[in-house]
N, C-alpha and C positions, 0 to 999 in steps of 0.2 A: 195852701200843696207842696209835700214833697216828698216824692217818690223813692223808690230805690227798684229800680229793676232787675231780674235776673233769669238766663236762659243756659241749661246745662243739658238741652234737648238734643242737639249738634254734636257735630266736634269741637262747636265754637264753646268757650265759656266766655261768658259776655256780661257785663255789668252796666249800667246807665245809673243816673240820678234825674231826675225832675223835677221843675219848680213848677208844673201845672202850665205853665208858658214855653218852654222851650228847657233843651236839654245842658244839664249842669258840667255835668263830666260823665266820661265813659271810658269803658275799658275791652278790649277784644283780643282774646287769645283763639287761634287754632291748635287743639291737642288731644285729641279723643281719648288720650289713657291716663288724663291727669285733672279731672275737672275737679277732687275731692281737692288736690291740692290745690288749686292755681284760685279758686271761686272765693274763700274769704281775703286772702291777700289782695283780691282784684277791688272785692267792696272797700277795704283799705285805703285802697290809691284812689277812690273816685272819690270817696269822701274826704279824703287830704287833700285831692284838687283843689275840692270845691270848699273846704274851710268849714266841712260838717263836722259834727258828731253822730252817731249813731241815733241817739235819743233825740234828734231833731223831724226825723221822718214822721210822717202822716200814713205811711200806707207802703204796703212792699205786690209787686207787679210778679207773680212767677209766670214763666212758658210752661203749659203742663204736659206738653211733647204732641203728636206722638212723638216719640223718639227710643232707643235700646235702654234697657229696662236698669242698667247701674247711671250711668250718664245722668237717665232723667228723673234720678231720686235724690241726686247731690243737690239740684236746685231747686228740689221743692221742702228737701229737709231742711233747706238753709232757710228758707225763705219763711216756711211754718214755725221754726224757731224764732228768728226775728221779730215776727209777728205777735210771737205769744209771752217773749220778754218786755216787747215795747207795749203791748195791750193797743194794737196797731191792727185793719184789716189786712189779710190776706188778698189779692184779688190774680183769678189764674186766667190766663187768654192762651189759647191754642197755638202751639208755635208754629203752626204755618199762616197763621194771619197774623202775626207778625214779620214775617217774611214778605206777604202781598202787600202790607201796608208800607214797606221799604222798596215794593216795587218801582212804588209811581215815580222814587228818583231815578229811577233807569227809564223813567219814558212809556213806561208799561199801564195806560188806562184802562183798555177796552179788556173783554176777556183773554183770558190766562188759566195758564196751571203752576200750582208750585209743588214740587217735588223736594225731600229730602231723602238720604242714603237707609234704609230700613236693614239693610246686610243680609246676606242670606242671596243676594241677586236679586231685590227686593226693594221698593219706594215707598214712602211715606207719600201721599198726596192727596190736593183736593184742586177745585176749579174753582175759578173765580169769578166776579162778573167784573168787578173794579176792584183796588186796590185798599177798602174798606168790605165787603161784599162775598163772603164766600157762600159757593152752592152745594146742599148738603151737607154729609160730613167726612171728614178724612176717611181715610182708607191705607191700606197695606195690598200692592199688588203685585206681583212680574211686571216689569214696564210692558213684555211683549203683550202683554192681557188687557194692556186699557190704551195701547195704540190706535186704537178708532176712536175713543172718548178724548183724547188728545189733541189728536190728528188737526194740525191748522194752527194751533194755539202756542203764542209764543209761551216760553216757562222760566221759571228761575229756581235757583238752589240748587245745591250740590247733587243731588239725584238727576235732576236733569241734564247736568254735566257728564253725570255720569255714564248715560245710555242717549247717546244722539242721534243714534239709529230712531228712535221713540219721539225724542225729544228738540229735533233741527234746529230750533229758532230758540235754546236754551241761551239765558244770558243774566247777567249778574241782577240781584244780591247772591252767592253764593252762600253764604253761610247768616245765622240767624244774627240780628241786632237786638241786646238789649232798648238800646237807645231809639229803635224803631218800636219796640217792643211798648215803651213806656209811654211814647207819643201818644201810641194807640189807647191805652190804657187812659190817659189825660183826657183824649177826646170823649171816650166812653161815659168817663166819672163824670163831666161835662154836660153830659147828656141824657145823665141819671141811667144808665143802658145799666144789664147786669153781667156778672162777670160767672166762668167756670169756679167752682171750689178747686182747691188747690192740691188736687188728686190724682196719680200718674194716667196717662191715655196711653195706654201702651198699645192698643188692637191686636196682642198677638201676647203666645207665652215667654217667659222670658228666656235666652238662651240657657241659663243655666239649669241642671234636673237633675233630680235625685235620681239613679238609677234605677232600672225594672229590672226585679231579682236578685236582687245582690244579694250576697252571701253573708247570712251573720257569723262575727268571727268573736265575739265575746262568748267569755265562758256560759255553761249551763249552768 
């Protein structure tokens, strides 16, 4: 097994290689405006560090969000393109699940919340019984509207750090880690678990929309 994991659903452009037992190489850069510019060089870097070529891959793992429209698409299109060219499967995982899996390294084992920045003064979030078990589906809400649901729970993710009045026990990790996503995928593959399709989990409309009632300026 040799998995390439990528995720661009958060400000982090994160890439990792996993051989089914451990992470061989990883790259992690935080820049919300340069996903498209940074992703391919990051893939090249982890392959070079591991001394491997792209055609050695047996599968692609990709975070499907939730996340902002543009950044999220960069990782999904790249993952699907690699999979098509190489003839290997692409395995989708919820980005929040990757953050939850990484929470174990911060000593969080019991019930907790994962929250990422959804902009518009909202968070993408979900509750977890443990780092491998999500409760329900991810949602997007204003933090004040979910205060009662997350009260008393530790929280991880940038969204939790942005709203300490709702998430007073916010801890690391702040951003997604492809290393954690790849490790989670390797576990699920070994267990024969199902994956999500490599399609974006938006939860709401894109920020950019065609204006209503715009004037036609072309000649009749």
